[in-house]
PyMOL CGO cylinders between C-alpha atoms (Angstrom):
from pymol import cmd
from pymol.cgo import CYLINDER

trace = [
    CYLINDER, 25.54, 60.05, 10.08, 24.38, 58.60, 7.01, 0.3, 1, 1, 1, 1, 1, 1,
    CYLINDER, 24.38, 58.60, 7.01, 27.88, 58.69, 5.42, 0.3, 1, 1, 1, 1, 1, 1,
    CYLINDER, 27.88, 58.69, 5.42, 29.23, 56.50, 8.07, 0.3, 1, 1, 1, 1, 1, 1,
    CYLINDER, 29.23, 56.50, 8.07, 26.45, 53.75, 7.75, 0.3, 1, 1, 1, 1, 1, 1,
    CYLINDER, 26.45, 53.75, 7.75, 27.16, 53.85, 4.03, 0.3, 1, 1, 1, 1, 1, 1,
    CYLINDER, 27.16, 53.85, 4.03, 31.07, 53.55, 4.42, 0.3, 1, 1, 1, 1, 1, 1,
    CYLINDER, 31.07, 53.55, 4.42, 30.49, 50.73, 6.93, 0.3, 1, 1, 1, 1, 1, 1,
    CYLINDER, 30.49, 50.73, 6.93, 28.21, 48.79, 4.35, 0.3, 1, 1, 1, 1, 1, 1,
    CYLINDER, 28.21, 48.79, 4.35, 30.83, 49.36, 1.55, 0.3, 1, 1, 1, 1, 1, 1,
    CYLINDER, 30.83, 49.36, 1.55, 33.67, 48.28, 3.92, 0.3, 1, 1, 1, 1, 1, 1,
    CYLINDER, 33.67, 48.28, 3.92, 31.97, 45.13, 4.68, 0.3, 1, 1, 1, 1, 1, 1,
    CYLINDER, 31.97, 45.13, 4.68, 31.08, 44.60, 1.00, 0.3, 1, 1, 1, 1, 1, 1,
    CYLINDER, 31.08, 44.60, 1.00, 34.66, 45.04, 0.06, 0.3, 1, 1, 1, 1, 1, 1,
    CYLINDER, 34.66, 45.04, 0.06, 35.92, 42.49, 2.75, 0.3, 1, 1, 1, 1, 1, 1,
    CYLINDER, 35.92, 42.49, 2.75, 33.33, 40.39, 1.70, 0.3, 1, 1, 1, 1, 1, 1,
    CYLINDER, 33.33, 40.39, 1.70, 34.89, 40.66, -2.19, 0.3, 1, 1, 1, 1, 1, 1,
    CYLINDER, 34.89, 40.66, -2.19, 38.37, 40.07, -0.73, 0.3, 1, 1, 1, 1, 1, 1,
    CYLINDER, 38.37, 40.07, -0.73, 37.50, 37.25, 1.08, 0.3, 1, 1, 1, 1, 1, 1,
    CYLINDER, 37.50, 37.25, 1.08, 35.78, 35.28, -1.83, 0.3, 1, 1, 1, 1, 1, 1,
    CYLINDER, 35.78, 35.28, -1.83, 38.90, 36.37, -4.18, 0.3, 1, 1, 1, 1, 1, 1,
    CYLINDER, 38.90, 36.37, -4.18, 41.53, 35.33, -2.00, 0.3, 1, 1, 1, 1, 1, 1,
    CYLINDER, 41.53, 35.33, -2.00, 40.24, 32.39, 0.47, 0.3, 1, 1, 1, 1, 1, 1,
    CYLINDER, 40.24, 32.39, 0.47, 43.45, 30.91, 1.07, 0.3, 1, 1, 1, 1, 1, 1,
    CYLINDER, 43.45, 30.91, 1.07, 44.93, 34.28, 2.40, 0.3, 1, 1, 1, 1, 1, 1,
    CYLINDER, 44.93, 34.28, 2.40, 42.51, 34.71, 5.18, 0.3, 1, 1, 1, 1, 1, 1,
    CYLINDER, 42.51, 34.71, 5.18, 43.52, 37.61, 6.96, 0.3, 1, 1, 1, 1, 1, 1,
    CYLINDER, 43.52, 37.61, 6.96, 42.81, 38.12, 10.74, 0.3, 1, 1, 1, 1, 1, 1,
    CYLINDER, 42.81, 38.12, 10.74, 40.33, 41.06, 10.06, 0.3, 1, 1, 1, 1, 1, 1,
    CYLINDER, 40.33, 41.06, 10.06, 38.40, 38.74, 8.01, 0.3, 1, 1, 1, 1, 1, 1,
    CYLINDER, 38.40, 38.74, 8.01, 38.04, 36.46, 10.66, 0.3, 1, 1, 1, 1, 1, 1,
    CYLINDER, 38.04, 36.46, 10.66, 36.97, 38.86, 13.12, 0.3, 1, 1, 1, 1, 1, 1,
    CYLINDER, 36.97, 38.86, 13.12, 34.24, 40.14, 10.59, 0.3, 1, 1, 1, 1, 1, 1,
    CYLINDER, 34.24, 40.14, 10.59, 33.15, 36.60, 10.49, 0.3, 1, 1, 1, 1, 1, 1,
    CYLINDER, 33.15, 36.60, 10.49, 33.00, 36.30, 14.15, 0.3, 1, 1, 1, 1, 1, 1,
    CYLINDER, 33.00, 36.30, 14.15, 30.86, 39.68, 14.59, 0.3, 1, 1, 1, 1, 1, 1,
    CYLINDER, 30.86, 39.68, 14.59, 28.45, 38.35, 11.98, 0.3, 1, 1, 1, 1, 1, 1,
    CYLINDER, 28.45, 38.35, 11.98, 27.92, 34.87, 13.45, 0.3, 1, 1, 1, 1, 1, 1,
    CYLINDER, 27.92, 34.87, 13.45, 27.94, 36.89, 17.18, 0.3, 1, 1, 1, 1, 1, 1,
    CYLINDER, 27.94, 36.89, 17.18, 24.90, 38.99, 15.95, 0.3, 1, 1, 1, 1, 1, 1,
]
cmd.load_cgo(trace, "trace")
């Protein structure tokens, strides 16, 4: 269970890094994550 939580956190960090490095290449996945974060 803890591994799944850790993986999720790392996944979000990786997406944030990719989003910051390539803002002009905004992927649908990043838009979805932004939507989830805003919704929470």
